[in-house]
N, CA, C and O atoms as a CHARMM CRD file, in Angstrom:
* protein
*
  272
    1    1 UNK  N      4.64500  -2.53500 -14.12500 PROA 1      0.00000
    2    1 UNK  CA     4.65700  -3.65600 -13.36400 PROA 1      0.00000
    3    1 UNK  C      4.66400  -4.63500 -12.04800 PROA 1      0.00000
    4    1 UNK  O      5.58200  -4.53200 -11.23500 PROA 1      0.00000
    5    2 UNK  N      4.00700  -5.22800 -11.93600 PROA 2      0.00000
    6    2 UNK  CA     3.71400  -5.28500 -10.25500 PROA 2      0.00000
    7    2 UNK  C      4.89400  -5.85000  -9.76500 PROA 2      0.00000
    8    2 UNK  O      5.73500  -5.93200 -10.65900 PROA 2      0.00000
    9    3 UNK  N      5.22700  -6.21700  -8.82100 PROA 3      0.00000
   10    3 UNK  CA     6.18300  -7.17000  -7.88000 PROA 3      0.00000
   11    3 UNK  C      5.73500  -8.65200  -7.56400 PROA 3      0.00000
   12    3 UNK  O      4.56200  -9.02400  -7.51700 PROA 3      0.00000
   13    4 UNK  N      6.62000  -9.28000  -7.39600 PROA 4      0.00000
   14    4 UNK  CA     6.84000 -10.50200  -7.59900 PROA 4      0.00000
   15    4 UNK  C      6.08100 -11.21100  -6.39200 PROA 4      0.00000
   16    4 UNK  O      6.15500 -10.45600  -5.42300 PROA 4      0.00000
   17    5 UNK  N      5.51900 -12.14100  -6.13900 PROA 5      0.00000
   18    5 UNK  CA     4.22300 -12.97200  -4.93700 PROA 5      0.00000
   19    5 UNK  C      4.72900 -13.76600  -5.09600 PROA 5      0.00000
   20    5 UNK  O      5.31600 -14.09400  -6.12700 PROA 5      0.00000
   21    6 UNK  N      4.63500 -14.39100  -3.96000 PROA 6      0.00000
   22    6 UNK  CA     4.89100 -15.82700  -3.43500 PROA 6      0.00000
   23    6 UNK  C      3.59100 -16.89900  -4.02000 PROA 6      0.00000
   24    6 UNK  O      2.43900 -16.49500  -4.18500 PROA 6      0.00000
   25    7 UNK  N      4.00800 -18.21800  -4.26700 PROA 7      0.00000
   26    7 UNK  CA     2.95300 -19.00100  -4.43100 PROA 7      0.00000
   27    7 UNK  C      3.38900 -20.27700  -3.92300 PROA 7      0.00000
   28    7 UNK  O      4.55400 -20.56000  -3.64500 PROA 7      0.00000
   29    8 UNK  N      2.32200 -21.07600  -3.81100 PROA 8      0.00000
   30    8 UNK  CA     2.54300 -22.34300  -3.31800 PROA 8      0.00000
   31    8 UNK  C      2.36900 -23.47600  -4.32700 PROA 8      0.00000
   32    8 UNK  O      1.38000 -23.18600  -5.00100 PROA 8      0.00000
   33    9 UNK  N      2.99100 -24.86900  -4.81300 PROA 9      0.00000
   34    9 UNK  CA     3.09500 -25.89200  -5.48300 PROA 9      0.00000
   35    9 UNK  C      2.89500 -27.14100  -4.41100 PROA 9      0.00000
   36    9 UNK  O      3.31900 -27.09400  -3.25700 PROA 9      0.00000
   37   10 UNK  N      2.38400 -27.94300  -4.81600 PROA 10     0.00000
   38   10 UNK  CA     2.71600 -29.08900  -4.32000 PROA 10     0.00000
   39   10 UNK  C      3.00500 -30.38100  -4.92000 PROA 10     0.00000
   40   10 UNK  O      2.41900 -30.95600  -5.83700 PROA 10     0.00000
   41   11 UNK  N      4.12800 -30.77400  -4.15800 PROA 11     0.00000
   42   11 UNK  CA     5.24600 -31.72300  -4.94900 PROA 11     0.00000
   43   11 UNK  C      4.81700 -33.03600  -4.76500 PROA 11     0.00000
   44   11 UNK  O      4.89300 -33.21400  -3.54900 PROA 11     0.00000
   45   12 UNK  N      4.31300 -34.29500  -5.41700 PROA 12     0.00000
   46   12 UNK  CA     4.27000 -35.42700  -5.14300 PROA 12     0.00000
   47   12 UNK  C      5.01300 -36.18000  -5.70200 PROA 12     0.00000
   48   12 UNK  O      4.65000 -36.57200  -6.81100 PROA 12     0.00000
   49   13 UNK  N      6.35300 -36.67600  -5.14600 PROA 13     0.00000
   50   13 UNK  CA     6.93800 -37.54600  -5.50900 PROA 13     0.00000
   51   13 UNK  C      8.59800 -36.87900  -6.35800 PROA 13     0.00000
   52   13 UNK  O      9.59500 -36.42700  -5.79500 PROA 13     0.00000
   53   14 UNK  N      8.31400 -37.07600  -7.95800 PROA 14     0.00000
   54   14 UNK  CA     9.48000 -35.97300  -8.44500 PROA 14     0.00000
   55   14 UNK  C      8.45100 -35.52600  -9.44200 PROA 14     0.00000
   56   14 UNK  O      8.79900 -35.32500 -10.60600 PROA 14     0.00000
   57   15 UNK  N      7.00000 -35.32800  -9.00100 PROA 15     0.00000
   58   15 UNK  CA     5.81500 -34.60700 -10.11100 PROA 15     0.00000
   59   15 UNK  C      5.45300 -33.50500  -9.31300 PROA 15     0.00000
   60   15 UNK  O      5.64200 -33.42400  -8.09900 PROA 15     0.00000
   61   16 UNK  N      4.82100 -32.49100 -10.18200 PROA 16     0.00000
   62   16 UNK  CA     3.89100 -31.56400  -8.98400 PROA 16     0.00000
   63   16 UNK  C      2.25300 -31.70700  -9.64400 PROA 16     0.00000
   64   16 UNK  O      1.85000 -31.72100 -10.80700 PROA 16     0.00000
   65   17 UNK  N      1.61800 -31.79300  -8.46000 PROA 17     0.00000
   66   17 UNK  CA     0.17000 -31.54100  -8.65500 PROA 17     0.00000
   67   17 UNK  C     -0.54000 -30.34100  -9.48900 PROA 17     0.00000
   68   17 UNK  O     -0.35900 -29.12500  -9.43700 PROA 17     0.00000
   69   18 UNK  N     -1.44300 -31.15800 -10.30200 PROA 18     0.00000
   70   18 UNK  CA    -2.09800 -30.11700 -11.33200 PROA 18     0.00000
   71   18 UNK  C     -3.81200 -30.23500 -10.80100 PROA 18     0.00000
   72   18 UNK  O     -4.48400 -29.24400 -10.51300 PROA 18     0.00000
   73   19 UNK  N     -4.21100 -31.36100 -10.76200 PROA 19     0.00000
   74   19 UNK  CA    -6.03400 -31.14300 -10.76500 PROA 19     0.00000
   75   19 UNK  C     -6.53800 -32.65000 -10.23600 PROA 19     0.00000
   76   19 UNK  O     -5.88200 -33.49100 -10.85000 PROA 19     0.00000
   77   20 UNK  N     -7.23400 -33.11500  -9.55100 PROA 20     0.00000
   78   20 UNK  CA    -8.05900 -33.74500  -9.24400 PROA 20     0.00000
   79   20 UNK  C     -9.25700 -33.95100  -9.46600 PROA 20     0.00000
   80   20 UNK  O    -10.03300 -33.02600  -9.71100 PROA 20     0.00000
   81   21 UNK  N     -9.80900 -35.87500  -9.39500 PROA 21     0.00000
   82   21 UNK  CA   -11.60800 -35.56100  -9.47600 PROA 21     0.00000
   83   21 UNK  C    -11.73900 -36.57600  -8.82200 PROA 21     0.00000
   84   21 UNK  O    -10.67900 -37.12600  -8.52200 PROA 21     0.00000
   85   22 UNK  N    -12.80900 -37.11900  -8.42200 PROA 22     0.00000
   86   22 UNK  CA   -13.22000 -38.25500  -8.02400 PROA 22     0.00000
   87   22 UNK  C    -12.53100 -39.85700  -8.05500 PROA 22     0.00000
   88   22 UNK  O    -12.56300 -40.85000  -7.32800 PROA 22     0.00000
   89   23 UNK  N    -11.90200 -39.46500  -9.34500 PROA 23     0.00000
   90   23 UNK  CA   -11.13800 -41.07700  -9.51800 PROA 23     0.00000
   91   23 UNK  C    -10.15800 -40.78400  -9.70500 PROA 23     0.00000
   92   23 UNK  O     -9.40100 -41.65700  -9.28000 PROA 23     0.00000
   93   24 UNK  N     -9.33500 -39.51000 -10.39500 PROA 24     0.00000
   94   24 UNK  CA    -7.38000 -39.64100 -11.01400 PROA 24     0.00000
   95   24 UNK  C     -7.04100 -38.30300 -10.06700 PROA 24     0.00000
   96   24 UNK  O     -7.73300 -37.42200  -9.55500 PROA 24     0.00000
   97   25 UNK  N     -5.72600 -38.59000 -10.10300 PROA 25     0.00000
   98   25 UNK  CA    -4.79000 -37.49600  -9.80300 PROA 25     0.00000
   99   25 UNK  C     -3.96100 -37.11100 -10.77800 PROA 25     0.00000
  100   25 UNK  O     -2.98100 -37.77000 -11.12600 PROA 25     0.00000
  101   26 UNK  N     -4.45700 -35.55200 -11.48700 PROA 26     0.00000
  102   26 UNK  CA    -3.17100 -35.17500 -12.24700 PROA 26     0.00000
  103   26 UNK  C     -2.17700 -34.47400 -12.12200 PROA 26     0.00000
  104   26 UNK  O     -2.35800 -33.38200 -11.58400 PROA 26     0.00000
  105   27 UNK  N     -0.67700 -34.86400 -12.60000 PROA 27     0.00000
  106   27 UNK  CA     0.35100 -34.44900 -12.30600 PROA 27     0.00000
  107   27 UNK  C      1.35700 -34.08600 -13.30700 PROA 27     0.00000
  108   27 UNK  O      1.49900 -34.80000 -14.29900 PROA 27     0.00000
  109   28 UNK  N      2.20200 -32.83900 -13.09700 PROA 28     0.00000
  110   28 UNK  CA     2.67900 -32.50700 -14.47500 PROA 28     0.00000
  111   28 UNK  C      4.24800 -32.74400 -14.15700 PROA 28     0.00000
  112   28 UNK  O      4.57000 -32.95000 -12.98700 PROA 28     0.00000
  113   29 UNK  N      5.04600 -32.72300 -14.98300 PROA 29     0.00000
  114   29 UNK  CA     6.10800 -33.13900 -15.35800 PROA 29     0.00000
  115   29 UNK  C      7.20800 -31.89100 -14.28200 PROA 29     0.00000
  116   29 UNK  O      8.06500 -32.16800 -13.44300 PROA 29     0.00000
  117   30 UNK  N      6.90300 -31.04200 -14.58000 PROA 30     0.00000
  118   30 UNK  CA     7.38800 -29.36700 -14.47200 PROA 30     0.00000
  119   30 UNK  C      6.36700 -28.20600 -13.85900 PROA 30     0.00000
  120   30 UNK  O      5.13900 -28.26300 -13.79800 PROA 30     0.00000
  121   31 UNK  N      7.08100 -27.33800 -13.50700 PROA 31     0.00000
  122   31 UNK  CA     6.36100 -26.22200 -12.87400 PROA 31     0.00000
  123   31 UNK  C      5.48700 -25.66100 -13.90600 PROA 31     0.00000
  124   31 UNK  O      4.39400 -25.15000 -13.66100 PROA 31     0.00000
  125   32 UNK  N      6.07800 -25.78900 -15.22100 PROA 32     0.00000
  126   32 UNK  CA     4.68300 -24.89200 -16.13700 PROA 32     0.00000
  127   32 UNK  C      3.40700 -25.56800 -16.03000 PROA 32     0.00000
  128   32 UNK  O      2.37900 -24.90800 -16.17500 PROA 32     0.00000
  129   33 UNK  N      3.34800 -27.07200 -15.74200 PROA 33     0.00000
  130   33 UNK  CA     2.41400 -27.25500 -15.67200 PROA 33     0.00000
  131   33 UNK  C      1.59000 -27.86900 -14.25300 PROA 33     0.00000
  132   33 UNK  O      0.92700 -28.90300 -14.17500 PROA 33     0.00000
  133   34 UNK  N      1.83700 -26.99900 -13.33500 PROA 34     0.00000
  134   34 UNK  CA     1.67200 -27.43300 -11.64800 PROA 34     0.00000
  135   34 UNK  C      0.75400 -26.46800 -11.49200 PROA 34     0.00000
  136   34 UNK  O      0.89300 -25.38700 -12.06400 PROA 34     0.00000
  137   35 UNK  N     -0.33800 -26.74500 -10.66900 PROA 35     0.00000
  138   35 UNK  CA    -1.18200 -25.92500 -10.12200 PROA 35     0.00000
  139   35 UNK  C     -0.35300 -24.75000  -9.31300 PROA 35     0.00000
  140   35 UNK  O      0.72100 -24.95900  -8.74800 PROA 35     0.00000
  141   36 UNK  N     -1.10300 -23.34600  -9.35800 PROA 36     0.00000
  142   36 UNK  CA    -0.01400 -22.68700  -8.25200 PROA 36     0.00000
  143   36 UNK  C     -1.20700 -21.93900  -7.53300 PROA 36     0.00000
  144   36 UNK  O     -2.05900 -21.33400  -8.18200 PROA 36     0.00000
  145   37 UNK  N     -1.21800 -22.02000  -6.07100 PROA 37     0.00000
  146   37 UNK  CA    -2.06100 -21.60200  -4.95300 PROA 37     0.00000
  147   37 UNK  C     -1.49000 -20.01000  -4.57600 PROA 37     0.00000
  148   37 UNK  O     -0.32100 -19.63600  -4.67700 PROA 37     0.00000
  149   38 UNK  N     -2.32900 -19.42700  -4.24500 PROA 38     0.00000
  150   38 UNK  CA    -1.53700 -18.27200  -3.67300 PROA 38     0.00000
  151   38 UNK  C     -2.08100 -18.74400  -2.56000 PROA 38     0.00000
  152   38 UNK  O     -3.06100 -19.47300  -2.41000 PROA 38     0.00000
  153   39 UNK  N     -0.54300 -17.72100  -0.92900 PROA 39     0.00000
  154   39 UNK  CA    -0.74700 -18.06900   0.38000 PROA 39     0.00000
  155   39 UNK  C     -2.08000 -18.35300   0.84300 PROA 39     0.00000
  156   39 UNK  O     -2.32400 -19.40200   1.44000 PROA 39     0.00000
  157   40 UNK  N     -3.15200 -17.28800   0.55300 PROA 40     0.00000
  158   40 UNK  CA    -4.52300 -16.83800   0.87100 PROA 40     0.00000
  159   40 UNK  C     -5.55100 -18.29400   0.80500 PROA 40     0.00000
  160   40 UNK  O     -6.46200 -18.46800   1.61400 PROA 40     0.00000
  161   41 UNK  N     -5.28400 -19.08300  -0.08800 PROA 41     0.00000
  162   41 UNK  CA    -5.96400 -19.84500  -0.48000 PROA 41     0.00000
  163   41 UNK  C     -5.69100 -21.37500   0.35200 PROA 41     0.00000
  164   41 UNK  O     -5.46500 -22.47000  -0.16400 PROA 41     0.00000
  165   42 UNK  N     -5.77900 -21.08700   1.54000 PROA 42     0.00000
  166   42 UNK  CA    -5.69500 -22.46400   2.48300 PROA 42     0.00000
  167   42 UNK  C     -6.51400 -23.64700   2.03600 PROA 42     0.00000
  168   42 UNK  O     -5.96100 -24.61200   1.51000 PROA 42     0.00000
  169   43 UNK  N     -7.96400 -23.59800   2.25100 PROA 43     0.00000
  170   43 UNK  CA    -8.52900 -24.38600   1.67100 PROA 43     0.00000
  171   43 UNK  C     -8.48200 -24.96900   0.83400 PROA 43     0.00000
  172   43 UNK  O     -8.78700 -26.16100   0.80800 PROA 43     0.00000
  173   44 UNK  N     -8.03700 -24.23100  -0.22400 PROA 44     0.00000
  174   44 UNK  CA    -7.96700 -25.08200  -1.60700 PROA 44     0.00000
  175   44 UNK  C     -6.85100 -25.99200  -1.26600 PROA 44     0.00000
  176   44 UNK  O     -7.03900 -27.16800  -1.57700 PROA 44     0.00000
  177   45 UNK  N     -5.79100 -25.71700  -0.72600 PROA 45     0.00000
  178   45 UNK  CA    -4.49700 -26.71700  -0.41400 PROA 45     0.00000
  179   45 UNK  C     -4.73300 -27.71300   0.12200 PROA 45     0.00000
  180   45 UNK  O     -4.27700 -28.80500  -0.21400 PROA 45     0.00000
  181   46 UNK  N     -5.33800 -27.54600   0.86300 PROA 46     0.00000
  182   46 UNK  CA    -5.74900 -28.67700   1.84900 PROA 46     0.00000
  183   46 UNK  C     -7.06300 -29.38200   1.59400 PROA 46     0.00000
  184   46 UNK  O     -7.52100 -30.03200   2.53400 PROA 46     0.00000
  185   47 UNK  N     -7.72800 -29.34700   0.46700 PROA 47     0.00000
  186   47 UNK  CA    -8.57300 -30.33600  -0.58100 PROA 47     0.00000
  187   47 UNK  C     -7.50100 -30.94900  -0.88100 PROA 47     0.00000
  188   47 UNK  O     -7.18500 -32.01600  -0.35400 PROA 47     0.00000
  189   48 UNK  N     -6.71300 -30.26500  -1.89000 PROA 48     0.00000
  190   48 UNK  CA    -5.87100 -30.92700  -3.08200 PROA 48     0.00000
  191   48 UNK  C     -4.95100 -31.82000  -2.11100 PROA 48     0.00000
  192   48 UNK  O     -4.40800 -32.84200  -2.53100 PROA 48     0.00000
  193   49 UNK  N     -4.83100 -31.43600  -0.98100 PROA 49     0.00000
  194   49 UNK  CA    -3.64600 -32.55300   0.12200 PROA 49     0.00000
  195   49 UNK  C     -4.14500 -33.63200   0.82500 PROA 49     0.00000
  196   49 UNK  O     -3.36000 -34.52100   1.15600 PROA 49     0.00000
  197   50 UNK  N     -5.57600 -33.72200   1.17400 PROA 50     0.00000
  198   50 UNK  CA    -5.84900 -34.47600   1.42200 PROA 50     0.00000
  199   50 UNK  C     -6.75600 -35.42000   0.24600 PROA 50     0.00000
  200   50 UNK  O     -7.27200 -36.43500   0.71200 PROA 50     0.00000
  201   51 UNK  N     -6.89400 -35.25100  -0.67800 PROA 51     0.00000
  202   51 UNK  CA    -7.54100 -36.31400  -1.84100 PROA 51     0.00000
  203   51 UNK  C     -5.97400 -36.74500  -2.50600 PROA 51     0.00000
  204   51 UNK  O     -5.91500 -37.55700  -3.42900 PROA 51     0.00000
  205   52 UNK  N     -4.72500 -36.10700  -1.92600 PROA 52     0.00000
  206   52 UNK  CA    -3.63500 -36.73200  -2.44800 PROA 52     0.00000
  207   52 UNK  C     -3.37500 -38.14400  -1.49300 PROA 52     0.00000
  208   52 UNK  O     -3.47500 -39.33600  -1.78300 PROA 52     0.00000
  209   53 UNK  N     -3.04800 -37.54100  -0.39500 PROA 53     0.00000
  210   53 UNK  CA    -2.89400 -38.74800   1.11500 PROA 53     0.00000
  211   53 UNK  C     -4.28900 -39.34300   0.90400 PROA 53     0.00000
  212   53 UNK  O     -4.18500 -40.41200   1.50700 PROA 53     0.00000
  213   54 UNK  N     -5.42300 -39.29800   0.45300 PROA 54     0.00000
  214   54 UNK  CA    -6.34800 -40.49900   0.21600 PROA 54     0.00000
  215   54 UNK  C     -6.27700 -41.64700  -0.56100 PROA 54     0.00000
  216   54 UNK  O     -6.73100 -42.76900  -0.33800 PROA 54     0.00000
  217   55 UNK  N     -5.30200 -40.98100  -2.01800 PROA 55     0.00000
  218   55 UNK  CA    -4.67500 -41.93300  -2.90000 PROA 55     0.00000
  219   55 UNK  C     -3.68200 -42.41400  -2.88000 PROA 55     0.00000
  220   55 UNK  O     -3.19800 -42.96600  -3.86800 PROA 55     0.00000
  221   56 UNK  N     -2.99200 -42.31700  -1.51600 PROA 56     0.00000
  222   56 UNK  CA    -1.89600 -42.37600  -1.06500 PROA 56     0.00000
  223   56 UNK  C     -0.55200 -41.95300  -1.00300 PROA 56     0.00000
  224   56 UNK  O      0.43300 -42.40000  -0.41500 PROA 56     0.00000
  225   57 UNK  N     -0.77400 -40.80900  -1.88100 PROA 57     0.00000
  226   57 UNK  CA     0.62000 -39.72100  -1.88400 PROA 57     0.00000
  227   57 UNK  C      0.93500 -39.30800  -0.93800 PROA 57     0.00000
  228   57 UNK  O      0.17700 -39.62500  -0.02100 PROA 57     0.00000
  229   58 UNK  N      1.94100 -38.55600  -0.59500 PROA 58     0.00000
  230   58 UNK  CA     2.80200 -37.53500  -0.06500 PROA 58     0.00000
  231   58 UNK  C      3.22700 -36.64400  -0.16800 PROA 58     0.00000
  232   58 UNK  O      4.43400 -36.41700  -0.09400 PROA 58     0.00000
  233   59 UNK  N      2.11100 -35.63900  -0.42800 PROA 59     0.00000
  234   59 UNK  CA     2.50900 -34.18400  -0.96200 PROA 59     0.00000
  235   59 UNK  C      3.41600 -33.15000  -0.27100 PROA 59     0.00000
  236   59 UNK  O      3.31200 -33.08700   0.95400 PROA 59     0.00000
  237   60 UNK  N      3.92200 -32.67600  -0.62300 PROA 60     0.00000
  238   60 UNK  CA     4.94000 -31.34400  -0.19300 PROA 60     0.00000
  239   60 UNK  C      4.66700 -30.20300  -0.26500 PROA 60     0.00000
  240   60 UNK  O      4.80400 -30.00500  -1.47200 PROA 60     0.00000
  241   61 UNK  N      4.32600 -29.14400   0.23000 PROA 61     0.00000
  242   61 UNK  CA     4.34500 -27.95400  -0.03900 PROA 61     0.00000
  243   61 UNK  C      5.75500 -27.01600  -0.60600 PROA 61     0.00000
  244   61 UNK  O      6.63100 -26.71400   0.20500 PROA 61     0.00000
  245   62 UNK  N      5.82000 -26.74900  -1.55600 PROA 62     0.00000
  246   62 UNK  CA     7.20700 -25.85300  -2.29900 PROA 62     0.00000
  247   62 UNK  C      6.57200 -24.32700  -2.40500 PROA 62     0.00000
  248   62 UNK  O      5.39900 -24.07200  -2.68100 PROA 62     0.00000
  249   63 UNK  N      7.48700 -23.49700  -2.15800 PROA 63     0.00000
  250   63 UNK  CA     7.15100 -22.18300  -2.17500 PROA 63     0.00000
  251   63 UNK  C      7.87400 -21.85700  -3.78000 PROA 63     0.00000
  252   63 UNK  O      8.85500 -22.49900  -4.15400 PROA 63     0.00000
  253   64 UNK  N      7.26300 -20.82900  -4.59500 PROA 64     0.00000
  254   64 UNK  CA     7.57900 -20.42700  -5.41600 PROA 64     0.00000
  255   64 UNK  C      7.33300 -18.93200  -5.77200 PROA 64     0.00000
  256   64 UNK  O      6.32300 -18.27300  -5.52300 PROA 64     0.00000
  257   65 UNK  N      8.76700 -18.43200  -6.57300 PROA 65     0.00000
  258   65 UNK  CA     7.76100 -16.97400  -6.60800 PROA 65     0.00000
  259   65 UNK  C      7.25100 -16.78400  -8.07800 PROA 65     0.00000
  260   65 UNK  O      7.45200 -17.60800  -8.97000 PROA 65     0.00000
  261   66 UNK  N      6.53700 -15.55200  -8.23600 PROA 66     0.00000
  262   66 UNK  CA     5.81100 -15.58300  -9.40300 PROA 66     0.00000
  263   66 UNK  C      5.69200 -14.61000  -9.87000 PROA 66     0.00000
  264   66 UNK  O      5.09900 -14.03000  -8.96100 PROA 66     0.00000
  265   67 UNK  N      5.84100 -13.58900 -10.98100 PROA 67     0.00000
  266   67 UNK  CA     6.13800 -12.07600 -11.36800 PROA 67     0.00000
  267   67 UNK  C      4.35100 -12.33000 -12.23800 PROA 67     0.00000
  268   67 UNK  O      4.01900 -13.00000 -13.21500 PROA 67     0.00000
  269   68 UNK  N      3.53800 -11.39600 -11.26000 PROA 68     0.00000
  270   68 UNK  CA     2.69900 -11.16600 -11.44300 PROA 68     0.00000
  271   68 UNK  C      2.56700  -9.89600 -12.79900 PROA 68     0.00000
  272   68 UNK  O      1.46200  -9.48500 -13.15500 PROA 68     0.00000
């Protein structure tokens, strides 16, 4: 079994970012439905945050531990 690693989720109010397309932002009620980003995926995180800001949301990065 591998060691636990850090991942980043994006919190939007009291929900978590899951996905976006050109018209909609998908969010999840819990971490189970949240999209997990590795710390090295800065470009993907930035794209998601830009989409949220464009729609008027205030994204917050949250560090979580994941066991691989």
